[in-house]
C-alpha positions as CSV (number, residue, x, y, z in Angstrom):
1,M,167.1,115.1,105.1
2,L,170.8,114.2,105.8
3,G,171.8,114.9,102.2
4,E,170.3,118.4,102.4
5,L,172.1,119.1,105.6
6,A,175.4,117.9,104.2
7,H,175.0,120.2,101.2
8,R,173.9,123.2,103.3
9,H,176.9,122.9,105.6
10,R,179.4,121.7,103.0
11,I,180.2,118.5,104.8
12,S,181.8,115.8,102.8
13,A,180.8,112.9,105.1
14,V,178.0,112.7,107.6
15,Q,176.4,109.7,109.1
16,C,173.5,109.2,111.5
17,A,172.0,106.1,113.4
18,L,168.6,105.9,115.0
19,R,168.0,103.0,117.3
20,G,164.5,102.2,118.5
21,P,162.4,99.2,119.6
22,G,162.2,98.0,116.0
23,G,166.0,98.0,115.3
24,T,168.6,100.4,114.1
25,S,168.5,102.4,110.9
26,V,171.6,104.2,109.4
27,A,171.8,107.1,106.9
28,R,174.9,108.5,105.3
29,A,175.4,111.5,103.0
30,G,178.0,113.8,101.5
31,E,180.4,113.7,98.6
32,F,182.6,111.0,100.2
33,F,179.8,108.4,100.1
34,A,178.8,109.4,96.6
35,G,182.2,109.2,95.1
36,E,183.5,106.6,92.7
37,G,184.6,103.5,94.5
38,S,183.0,104.5,97.8
39,T,181.5,101.8,99.9
40,A,178.0,102.1,101.3
41,E,179.3,101.4,104.8
42,S,179.8,103.9,107.7
43,I,183.3,105.2,108.2
44,T,185.4,105.4,111.3
45,L,185.5,109.0,112.7
46,P,186.7,110.3,116.0
47,F,184.4,110.1,119.0
48,A,186.4,113.0,120.6
49,S,184.9,113.7,124.1
50,V,182.3,111.1,123.7
51,T,185.2,108.8,124.6
52,K,184.6,110.0,128.2
53,L,181.3,108.0,128.3
54,F,183.2,104.8,127.5
55,T,185.8,105.5,130.1
56,A,183.1,106.3,132.7
57,T,181.3,103.0,131.9
58,V,184.5,101.0,132.4
59,A,185.1,102.8,135.7
60,M,181.5,101.9,136.8
61,Q,182.1,98.2,135.8
62,L,185.1,98.3,138.2
63,V,183.0,99.9,140.9
64,T,180.4,97.1,140.5
65,D,183.2,94.5,140.8
66,G,184.6,96.2,143.9
67,D,187.9,97.2,142.2
68,L,187.1,100.9,142.5
69,D,185.0,102.9,144.9
70,L,183.1,106.0,143.9
71,D,183.8,107.8,147.2
72,E,187.4,106.7,148.0
73,P,189.8,109.6,147.8
74,V,191.9,109.5,144.7
75,R,195.0,110.0,146.8
76,D,194.5,106.6,148.3
77,R,195.1,105.1,144.9
78,L,197.5,107.4,143.1
79,S,200.8,108.7,144.4
80,P,202.1,111.3,144.5
81,W,198.8,113.3,144.8
82,A,198.8,116.9,146.0
83,D,197.3,117.7,149.4
84,A,195.4,120.5,147.8
85,A,193.3,118.0,145.9
86,S,193.0,115.5,148.7
87,G,189.2,115.5,148.8
88,V,188.7,114.5,145.1
89,T,186.9,111.1,144.5
90,L,186.0,109.1,141.5
91,R,182.4,110.4,141.8
92,H,183.7,114.0,141.6
93,L,185.8,113.1,138.5
94,L,183.0,111.4,136.5
95,S,180.6,114.3,137.1
96,H,183.1,117.1,136.4
97,C,182.6,118.4,139.9
98,S,186.2,117.7,141.1
99,G,187.4,121.3,140.9
100,L,190.4,120.2,138.8
101,V,191.6,122.4,136.0
102,C,190.3,121.6,132.5
103,D,193.6,120.4,131.0
104,A,196.8,119.0,132.5
105,P,199.4,121.7,132.8
106,G,202.6,121.6,130.8
107,E,203.8,118.6,128.8
108,P,203.6,115.8,131.3
109,G,204.0,113.0,128.8
110,S,202.7,109.9,130.6
111,A,199.2,109.6,132.2
112,A,200.8,109.2,135.6
113,R,202.7,112.5,135.3
114,A,199.6,114.2,133.9
115,A,197.6,113.1,136.9
116,T,200.2,114.3,139.3
117,A,200.6,117.7,137.6
118,T,196.8,118.1,137.5
119,A,196.5,117.6,141.2
120,A,199.4,119.9,141.9
121,A,197.7,122.7,140.0
122,G,195.2,122.9,142.8
123,L,191.4,123.2,142.8
124,L,189.1,125.8,141.3
125,F,186.5,125.1,144.0
126,P,185.8,122.5,146.8
127,P,184.9,119.1,145.3
128,G,181.2,118.7,144.7
129,S,180.3,122.4,145.1
130,A,180.3,123.4,141.4
131,F,180.7,122.1,137.9
132,S,183.6,122.7,135.6
133,Y,184.3,120.4,132.6
134,S,187.7,118.7,133.0
135,N,189.5,116.7,130.4
136,A,192.3,116.3,132.9
137,G,189.9,114.7,135.3
138,F,189.3,111.9,132.9
139,T,193.1,111.4,132.5
140,V,192.9,110.7,136.2
141,V,190.0,108.3,135.7
142,G,192.1,106.5,133.1
143,R,194.9,106.2,135.6
144,L,192.5,104.8,138.2
145,I,191.4,102.2,135.7
146,E,195.0,101.2,134.9
147,T,196.0,100.8,138.5
148,A,192.9,98.8,139.3
149,T,193.2,96.4,136.3
150,G,197.0,96.3,135.7
151,M,196.1,97.0,132.0
152,S,196.6,100.0,129.8
153,W,193.5,102.1,129.4
154,R,193.3,101.0,125.8
155,Q,193.3,97.3,126.7
156,A,190.8,97.8,129.5
157,V,188.3,99.6,127.4
158,T,188.7,97.0,124.7
159,D,188.4,93.9,126.9
160,F,185.7,95.2,129.3
161,L,183.5,97.2,126.9
162,L,184.2,97.3,123.2
163,G,184.7,93.5,122.8
164,P,181.5,92.5,124.6
165,L,179.5,95.1,122.5
166,D,181.1,93.7,119.3
167,I,182.7,97.1,118.6
168,A,185.9,96.9,116.6
169,P,188.4,98.9,118.7
170,A,189.7,102.1,116.9
171,F,191.9,104.8,118.4
172,L,193.3,108.0,117.0
173,G,196.5,107.3,115.2
174,G,195.0,104.4,113.4
175,A,192.8,104.2,110.3
176,V,190.5,107.1,111.3
177,R,189.2,109.7,108.9
178,G,190.3,113.2,109.7
179,G,188.2,116.3,109.7
180,H,188.3,119.8,108.2
181,V,187.3,123.3,108.8
182,I,186.1,125.8,106.2
183,T,187.8,129.2,106.3
184,R,187.8,132.3,104.1
185,N,190.8,130.8,102.3
186,G,189.2,127.4,101.6
187,T,189.0,124.0,103.3
188,V,191.7,123.1,105.8
189,P,192.2,119.4,106.6
190,I,193.0,118.5,110.2
191,A,194.6,115.2,111.4
192,P,193.0,113.9,114.6
193,A,195.4,113.5,117.5
194,V,195.4,113.7,121.3
195,P,198.4,113.4,123.7
196,R,198.8,109.9,125.0
197,A,198.0,111.0,128.6
198,A,194.7,112.4,127.4
199,E,193.5,109.3,125.6
200,P,190.8,108.4,128.2
201,A,189.2,111.7,127.5
202,A,189.2,111.8,123.7
203,A,191.0,109.0,121.8
204,L,188.3,106.6,120.7
205,A,186.9,106.4,117.2
206,G,184.3,104.4,115.5
207,R,181.0,104.4,113.6
208,V,177.5,105.6,114.4
209,E,176.4,102.0,114.7
210,D,178.9,101.6,117.5
211,L,177.5,104.5,119.4
212,A,174.0,103.1,118.9
213,A,175.1,99.8,120.4
214,F,176.8,101.5,123.3
215,G,173.7,103.7,124.0
216,G,171.6,100.6,124.3
217,L,173.3,99.8,127.7
218,F,171.4,102.7,129.2
219,L,167.8,102.0,128.0
220,D,165.1,101.0,130.5
221,D,164.1,98.0,128.4
222,R,167.6,96.5,127.9
223,D,168.4,92.8,127.5
224,G,170.1,90.4,129.8
225,A,173.5,90.7,128.0
226,S,173.4,94.5,128.7
227,R,172.6,93.9,132.3
228,A,175.4,91.4,132.6
229,L,177.8,94.0,131.2
230,L,176.7,96.9,133.3
231,D,174.3,96.3,136.2
232,D,171.1,98.3,137.0
233,E,172.6,100.0,140.0
234,A,175.5,101.4,137.9
235,V,173.2,102.5,135.1
236,A,170.9,104.3,137.6
237,A,173.9,106.1,139.1
238,M,175.2,107.3,135.7
239,R,171.7,108.6,134.8
240,Q,171.4,110.8,137.9
241,P,173.2,114.0,139.1
242,P,175.3,113.2,142.2
243,F,175.6,116.9,143.2
244,D,173.6,120.0,143.0
245,A,176.0,121.7,140.6
246,A,174.6,123.2,137.5
247,P,176.4,122.7,134.2
248,F,175.3,126.2,133.1
249,G,174.6,126.6,129.4
250,L,175.3,122.9,128.6
251,A,172.5,120.8,130.1
252,D,170.0,120.7,132.9
253,A,172.2,118.5,135.0
254,W,175.2,116.1,134.8
255,G,175.4,112.4,135.8
256,L,178.4,110.2,136.0
257,G,179.7,110.8,132.5
258,W,176.4,111.7,130.9
259,A,174.9,115.2,130.3
260,L,171.2,115.2,131.3
261,Y,168.4,117.0,129.5
262,G,165.0,117.2,131.1
263,T,163.6,115.3,134.0
264,G,161.6,112.2,134.8
265,S,160.4,110.1,131.9
266,G,161.3,113.0,129.6
267,R,165.0,112.9,130.5
268,W,167.5,112.4,127.7
269,L,171.2,111.4,128.2
270,G,173.7,112.8,125.8
271,L,177.1,114.3,125.0
272,D,178.3,116.7,122.3
273,A,181.9,116.6,121.1
274,A,184.0,118.4,118.6
275,G,187.7,117.9,117.8
276,A,190.1,118.1,114.9
277,G,187.5,119.4,112.6
278,T,184.9,116.7,113.3
279,A,181.7,116.5,115.3
280,C,180.2,113.6,117.3
281,H,176.8,113.7,119.1
282,V,174.9,111.1,121.0
283,R,171.5,111.1,122.7
284,V,169.7,108.3,124.6
285,H,166.1,108.4,125.8
286,P,165.9,105.5,128.2
287,A,162.1,105.5,128.6
288,S,161.3,105.1,124.9
289,G,164.3,102.9,124.0
290,T,165.7,105.5,121.6
291,V,169.3,106.1,120.7
292,L,170.4,108.8,118.2
293,A,174.0,109.1,117.1
294,F,175.5,111.6,114.6
295,Q,179.0,112.1,113.2
296,A,180.5,114.4,110.6
297,D,184.0,115.0,109.2
298,S,183.6,118.7,109.5
299,A,183.6,121.3,112.2
300,A,180.3,122.4,110.6
301,G,178.8,119.2,111.8
302,A,177.7,120.8,115.1
303,A,175.5,123.2,113.2
304,A,174.2,120.4,111.0
305,W,173.4,118.4,114.2
306,G,171.5,121.4,115.5
307,D,169.4,121.6,112.3
308,L,168.8,117.8,112.4
309,V,167.5,118.0,116.0
310,T,165.2,120.9,115.1
311,L,163.7,118.8,112.2
312,L,163.3,115.8,114.5
313,R,161.6,117.9,117.2
314,A,159.1,119.2,114.6
315,E,158.1,115.6,113.9
316,G,157.7,114.7,117.6
317,P,160.8,113.5,119.5
318,A,161.8,116.2,122.0
319,V,165.5,115.4,121.7
320,G,167.5,117.0,124.5
321,M,169.6,119.9,123.6
322,P,171.4,122.8,125.3
323,P,170.6,125.3,126.5
324,A,167.9,123.6,128.5
325,G,165.4,124.4,131.3
326,A,166.6,126.9,133.8
327,A,169.8,127.5,131.8
328,A,168.0,129.4,129.2
329,P,168.1,133.2,129.5
330,S,165.1,135.4,129.9
331,T,163.6,137.0,126.9
332,A,164.1,140.5,128.4
333,T,167.7,141.2,127.6
334,G,169.8,143.7,129.5
335,G,172.3,144.5,126.7
336,D,175.9,145.1,127.7
337,R,174.7,147.2,130.6
338,A,174.3,143.9,132.4
339,L,178.0,143.2,132.1
340,P,179.6,146.3,133.6
341,D,182.7,144.8,135.2
342,C,183.5,141.8,133.0
343,T,186.7,143.0,131.3
344,G,190.0,141.3,132.1
345,R,191.8,138.0,132.1
346,W,189.9,134.8,133.1
347,V,191.9,131.6,133.8
348,N,191.4,127.9,134.3
349,G,194.8,126.4,134.8
350,E,196.9,127.3,131.8
351,T,193.8,128.2,129.7
352,V,193.3,132.0,129.5
353,Y,190.3,133.9,128.1
354,R,190.3,137.7,127.7
355,I,187.4,140.1,127.7
356,S,187.8,143.6,126.4
357,R,185.5,146.3,124.9
358,T,185.4,147.8,121.5
359,A,185.4,151.5,120.9
360,S,181.6,151.3,120.7
361,G,181.4,149.5,124.1
362,T,180.6,146.0,122.9
363,A,182.1,143.3,125.2
364,V,184.3,140.9,123.2
365,L,185.6,137.6,124.6
366,E,188.6,136.0,123.1
367,D,189.3,132.3,123.9
368,D,192.6,130.5,124.0
369,D,192.2,129.5,120.3
370,G,191.8,133.2,119.3
371,T,188.1,132.9,118.5
372,E,186.3,136.1,119.3
373,Y,182.7,136.2,120.7
374,H,180.5,139.2,121.0
375,L,178.7,139.2,124.4
376,S,175.2,140.4,125.1
377,G,173.7,140.6,128.6
378,H,170.5,138.7,129.5
379,G,169.3,139.9,132.9
380,V,171.7,139.8,135.8
381,R,175.1,138.6,134.8
382,V,173.9,136.0,132.3
383,F,175.2,136.5,128.8
384,S,175.1,135.0,125.3
385,A,178.2,134.8,123.2
386,R,178.1,134.8,119.4
387,P,181.2,134.0,117.4
388,A,182.2,137.0,115.3
389,E,182.5,134.8,112.2
390,K,179.3,132.8,113.0
391,P,176.8,135.3,114.6
392,D,173.9,132.9,114.1
393,T,175.5,130.5,116.7
394,E,174.8,131.3,120.4
395,H,176.5,130.0,123.6
396,L,175.4,130.8,127.1
397,G,177.6,131.9,130.0
398,R,177.3,133.7,133.3
399,F,179.4,135.6,135.9
400,L,179.4,134.8,139.6
401,T,179.9,137.6,142.0
402,D,181.7,137.9,145.3
403,P,179.0,138.3,148.0
404,E,181.0,141.0,149.8
405,S,182.4,143.2,147.0
406,G,179.7,142.4,144.4
407,R,182.4,142.1,141.8
408,A,182.4,139.3,139.3
409,T,185.1,136.9,140.3
410,L,184.1,133.7,138.4
411,M,182.8,133.1,134.9
412,Q,181.1,129.9,133.6
413,F,181.4,129.6,129.9
414,G,181.6,126.5,127.6
415,G,181.1,124.4,130.7
416,R,184.3,125.6,132.3
417,L,184.7,127.7,135.4
418,M,187.2,130.5,135.0
419,R,188.7,132.6,137.7
420,R,189.3,136.3,137.3
421,A,193.0,137.0,137.2
422,A,193.1,140.7,136.4
């Protein structure tokens, strides 16, 4: 199965781990593993944004020990901290409900400067009232960990979490395999890197076995060592949404770090990450004791992951995937007529998206990387976005209107809330 996916999506190295009550099985495929002199062991690949789950877990360990408080204002711990962001707490940060911009503005250098600059940029919405994915928010979490422990974030995550789980610490900049993207002109290699200040959001790397071991912390039937590392109260808090704020198009809800798919005993925890031409995906089903981890050294890994989940679902396990539940559009599409006033600039901090119309009237969204998406309406202000170069891939978004003017003033897309600027 994995070999076929690697061939179909032209991925040179893909690896998958499945953990269940009977143990953990690992599969690897791609030219890298078949090459002369290749070992049969998994390779170290970037975790990208899955790093946030490790950072969130360390923060929750500190909450359990009384060194951090979920509901203490961040300004009581970090200084300077702008008055405009005075209501932000650790609970808001871990659930992406802080209202902070997605990425720290400018080139702040240190994590302390990045945290200060992020707060000074102001809030997109009152804390707890909406969802907007924030890398910068996890830079702030990293600073809270550093101030509470007197350690660097790297040392804290190593000593408090990686070491006890017997995970060899690996960070971007070390012996980590890079990724690649496939373009019309061929394969383009990409070296993985993140700014030092953003490390708590995306700097970890490792193997699928490491992700399977980490996911075991969140199972219902976990052992005493797991409970000693992260107590039941912390696990329960991370597995539940703290606010009524929908991560539209990404999941059904969001906990403290984890995306949540489904409800009750059918709920899956997960996170999807992409960066530097790689893909990393993890899913945990606490009730059945299942952990599924997937990594690829190609940007095409996301599509391969989607195919893998489709195959697994056909065999039984209803692995949680976006879009889910109420986030899915209705089958009755409204075409572009449902998006009459969407053109203009949409901003989140220094991130700018633009929506324009072609001569034929098709709405086209261009993101900050220059990727173009063709938009189609689904009912009232909900839209699907298909990349111009990958029309078989679909992302969901929606516009939120001002109750007085009826004009779209906010856009949710890719998990981020964007304000209309023009």
